[in-house]
N, C-alpha and C positions, 0 to 999 in steps of 0.2 A: 364548692358552691360559688356562684357568681356574685361578686360585689359590684353593685351598680351605683353610679353617681348621676344625679340629674342636675344639670346646669341651667340656671335661669337668669338671663341678663335683665337688669331692671333699670329703668330711668324714670324717676318720678312716678312710682307705682304704689304709693303709700295706701291708697284706698283699695287697690286690687290685691295686694299681697296676702292679706289674711284669707281671702277666698281661694287664691291660687295655692297657698300652702295647704289648706284643708284638702283640696282636690288631689294634689300631688302626694300628700301624706297618706291619704286613703288608698291611692293606687299602689304606693310602695308597701303599705302595710298588708294589703291583700296578697301581693306577690311574696312578701316575707312569710306570712302565715301559711301560704300554699307551698312553701319550700322551693319557689322558683329562683329566689335570690337570697343572699345571706342577710342576717339580721343587722350587720354593720353597713348596709347600703345607706346612702345619705343624699341630701339635697344641698346644693351650693347656690346661694343667691349672690350675684355680682352686681353691686351698685355702681352704675356707670356715671358717677359724678352728679347724682341727683341734688336738687336744691330744696326739696321738701323733706319730709321725715322718713323717707324710704329706709335710710340706714338704721334709724332708731327701731323701725318695725322689724328689720332683719335681725338686729341684735336681740330684740325681745323673742323672736321666733327661735333663735339659736339657744337662748337661755332656757326656754320652755322645752327644748328637745332633750334635755338631760334631767328628767325628774328623779327624785330620790326613790329608792326601792328597786326591786328586780323587774317589776312589771312596767315596761316603758310604753306609755300610751302613744307617744309621738316618735317619729323616725328621727335619726340623727340629722341635724341641720347646721350648716356653717355659712358664714358670710365673708365676702371679699369686697373691699371698698377701694375703688380706683380714685386717684388723686384729683381727677377732673373728668369731664365728659370726653371720652376718647371715641365713642361711636359703638354701635351695636356689634359690628364684626370683631372689634378689639375686645369688647367685653366677653364675647364668646371665647375668643382665644385665651384671655386671662383665666377664665373658668376651666378651660380644657387643660391648660398648663398646670393649673393648681391641683387638679385631680389626677393627672397623668400617672403618677407613681402609686396611687392609692385605690385604683379600681380596675376591674376587668373589662368594663364597658361603661361608656357615658352616653347620656341622652341629653340633647340640647332642646330647649323648648322656651318660647316666649312667655312672659308673665301675664299676658292678657287673656289666656285660656281660650283663644280662638282655635288653637290646635288641641285636639281632643286627647287628654292624658290617658284615657282608658285604653288606648291602643299601644301603650308602652309594653304591656305584657306580650302583645303580638311581636313587638320588636325584639324582646328578650328571647322569645321562642325561635325567631328567625336567626338570632345570634347563636343559639344553641345548635341550630342546624348547620352552622358553619359560615354564616354571613358575617363579614367584618364591617360592612356598611349597610345600614337599613334606613331607607328614606321614608319619611312620612309624607304621603302624597294626597292632596285634596281630591276627593272623588267628585265633589261639586263645589262651585263657587256661588251658591245661591244668595249669599249675604253680601256679595260684592256688587257695586253698581255696574251699569252697562259699560261705562268708560273704563273703569279699573279692570274689569274682566277681559275686555277685548284688547286693551293696551298691554296687559300682562301676556296674553297669548301672542300678540304681535312681537313683543320683546323676546319671548322664547324663540320664536321663529327667526328673528334677526340674529340672535346668538348662534343658532344652529347654522345659519347661512354664513356667518363669519368664522365658522370653525370652532366655536366654543361648545364643549360638551356640557350639557346641562340636562336636568330632569324637569319635565313639564309639571307645573302646578306643585312644585316642591319649594319650600322656603328654607328655613334653617331648623326644621324639626327632624332630627335624625339620631340614629344610634351609631356610635363608632366603637369597635372593639379595640383592645389594647394595641394590636399591631397597626391598625389603621390610624389610631390616634398618634402613636409614636411617629409614623410616617408623615402625617399631616404637620406635626410640630417641627419637622425638618425644613418646612417651607418658611423662609425668613423674610419674604417680601413685606414691604410696608403698605403697599396697595393691596389690601386683602379683599378677596371676593370668594367666600367659602363655597358658594353654590357652584363655582367653576372649578375650584381646586379639588374638592372632595371626589368628583367623578374621575379625576386623573389619578387617584391613588391606586386604582386597581383593586385587587382582592375580590372576593365574592360579594356581590351586592344584591339586595332584595328591596322590595317596596311593600309597605302596608298602606292601606287606603282608609281615609276617614272623612267625615263631613265637617267642613270648617264652620265653626259657630260664630256668634257675634261677640264683640268685646263686652265683658261683663261689667267692668267699671272703668272709670277714667276715660282718657282720650288717646287717639292714635299719636304715636311719637314719630310717625313718618308722613309729614306733610308732602304736598306735591313737589316742592323744590328739592327736598331731601331724596324723594324717590327718583327724580331725574338724575341727581348726582350719583346715586347708587347704581342706576342703570348705566350711566357713562363709565363708571368704574368696572362694571362687568364686561363691557366691550373692550375698553382700552387696556385692561389688565391681561387680556388673553388673546388678542387678535391684532395683527399689524395690517390687516386687509384695508382698513380705512386709509392708511398712508399710501398703500399701493394703488388704491383707487384714485388718489390725487395724481399720481404719475400718469395713469392712463387718461384721466380727464384732461391733464395738460397736453398730452399728445393729440387728443381729439380737438382741442381748441386751436392748437398749432396748425393742424391739418385744415380745419375750417377757415382759419385766418388766411392760409395760403390759397385756398380755393376762392375766397372772397377777393383776395388781391388780384388773382388772374382775371376774375370777372370785372373788377374795376378798371384794369388796364385795357381790356378789350373794349369796354364802353368808351373809355377815354380816347383811344385811337380811332374809334368810329365817329368821334365828334359829338357824342351824346352827352348832354348835361346830366350829371348825377345829382339827384335830389335825395333828400332823406335825412335831414338833420335830426328828426325825432328818432328814427331807427338807429342812428349813430349814437345818440345819447343813451337810448335804451341798452344798446350793446355794451357801452362803457359801464353802465350801472350793473348789468348782468355779470360781465366779466369781473368787475371789482368785487361783487358779492361772492362769486366763486372763489376768488383769490383770498378774500377775508375768511371764508368758510374753511378753505384749506389750511390757512395759517392757524385758525383756531384748533383744528384737529392736530396739527403738528405741535402747537403749543401745549395741548393736553398731554401728549406723549413726552414732550420735553419736561413738563412740570412733574410728571411721574418719575422720570429719570432723576430729576433734581431731588425729589423726596427720597428715592432709594439710595443714592450715593452718599447722602448725609448719615445714613445708618443710625438715626436717632431711635431711642426705645419706642416700641409700639404702644406701650402703656406703662403706667406706674401704679403699683399697689401701695396705698397709704396705710391700710390696716386690715386685719382679719379678726374674726370672732374666735378663732382657734387659740386656746391657751398655749 
């Protein structure tokens, strides 16, 4: 019988968690009662350094998961608390490392219930058919605004162009079998972009489709600035093409400057006055902008190298609810 673990990263989700736990517990209980997974399957909530009462809610849910008597109304629930806010990707990693030795398959899902938990049984069935990786893919993005929808698709196309393997309309809602999970945890980089790493694992992979819903409670923890930072991580963690582009851009500018130099000398020897102070200034500004842009790209890569070589811990667990 398959032992399944559901991993839920949480950051300031005290108002959302009771509803989330109810939905996930119901889904697990249906699978347990139907004989699809074992009765010791469980949920793990990872508190990513919340400042509200998220940890107290997780602790309460964990205590309620062990009622007295043989008839257990709730599924097993555990909590992991990180020492501070390390970020969504690290919270997922912490949860996956926590359950790696205690499950046959794990499912990662966000706490906001925008990802439909009722398709988890479909993921389990795909796993039973031999898939080690099962992606939850949004069939429609009807609740996203025009900008978010089109910018997301443009970003996926950019990743593909830069050679990054990714799954369109897939976030971090996925199932990993024990083999895929063990392989994933061998990746020790500090600049973590799971949506790019998981497709590299290999193994048999499948997709299940669902309609993405609206956030039930609370507010989004991914403002525009954090989304841009996450997008940059996805590009710079997997592709050196932006740096190569700088090399070719430099060659183009050198060739252009050489051609302009020849043109200037021809006009000079013909005795023609060269006017164009404005165009000269614009050229200086343009070239300076390109140089600064290139330095910024290089700086991004150098910064990531700096973080990697220090080999600091990716996260720190301060406590768990497990006795």
